[in-house]
Steps between C-alpha positions, in 0.01 A plus 500: 500500500771509767818697453820317418703408804879506509687218673850638445569514873585165664295350781786581737449878480554635856254793479195288573407148612499224239147409615250734668140404577248756618163376623510208259188288461383218274143375475365205305128573486380504859823343628757742641837328450708802607402816687692816588849347465781758524874440518819569307809295411841653440752393239705203617258388773407135556136492610284198586122533473340252737156402622254210502331364189239743374671803651559664160870425454483365145252770396745759626791340315298491178448875533867564579600304188250691280304182430196659662378849585362636827141618520588760765804699602830549321802289409819684411774290339832683502307823551264444205127447554414164346145626437654715223642194320306320230523121464790518254699721737431268792614201292819686414564574867464128581745407223762763571484592868348211696609140549209271592530170686181297541411209727391310188803487274331583165785350300431394141505118528640422154788751531826437682607712795726699268224549244255617768746776593563590137126533446487756783790684336317501167201683649734762646745556215699223334580141600859448612597139574825594675323743737223248566755231581682742733170565682457125553857475625423775747225290662712184488328337202745539215527121478120470461466749212388232254236344726127555465287588806378139539864395541564751779410482869263757651793690651683501167191627319466783750865593447434512125212736579729722705756500217217594262398786730859626501573460130426864419675635814192648671545733796179373665422133569148393604447143617184312597563213745832405333557207736136393537538173305853408609655269755721634778831457316380679186333763716839586652659518154235744375525707817876527455447621143271778619752597768768529230274712278431730794874538567537605136269793571179385335162594641316181597136467600365154564173354618556207733353282772855396591604652834867446410467758224348735754822470698724547196316804361592848621135585551173310536161631394206302638152496349177379660163502326637724227630767735845593620533341843860577595845594373831402649 
């Protein structure tokens, strides 16, 4: 049994990086998806993880979000070794400390935008309609609160997802191809939202093929064949 882990300190603690990887690897049987990946990310940084399809980007993001575990090396989240967390502790970290934005929206189709946000609140603490509505206002969708996902455009659905990721005020936001399914106009809207979140001091790590995000991010980490190729 692992020892209890305290999460009293926020993910913005200055004594150590928010994310630190040391010789990280992930194998799926004979397939080596990641090998010897080492880097760190400081609080408040905006980092883009880039690389071709099959380079290990999504596998890496799954590990950073505690949805998967490495088979080699070490992942420290806010100075705490994730290997020492059991599944319940990792789930709590995702609820309380990390905001996740996926390429596929994963909205509940029979719930309205407002209700989708309130459901996320429920899993964290207690549903609060006023706070959920304020989160939708923040992403420019207050007027669409009563609409179901099928009544929203792709860009609007992604903004609901970003509002959902922010509903519990996480210090760390992890995003997987957040503009991958969007047209150019909606892509710009989502990019502007991430810029604003960065200005607010949040730590943002996103996987992207989009070179524009590589220009917006403070730092770019490139993967090739599961290995760290370059950092800028």
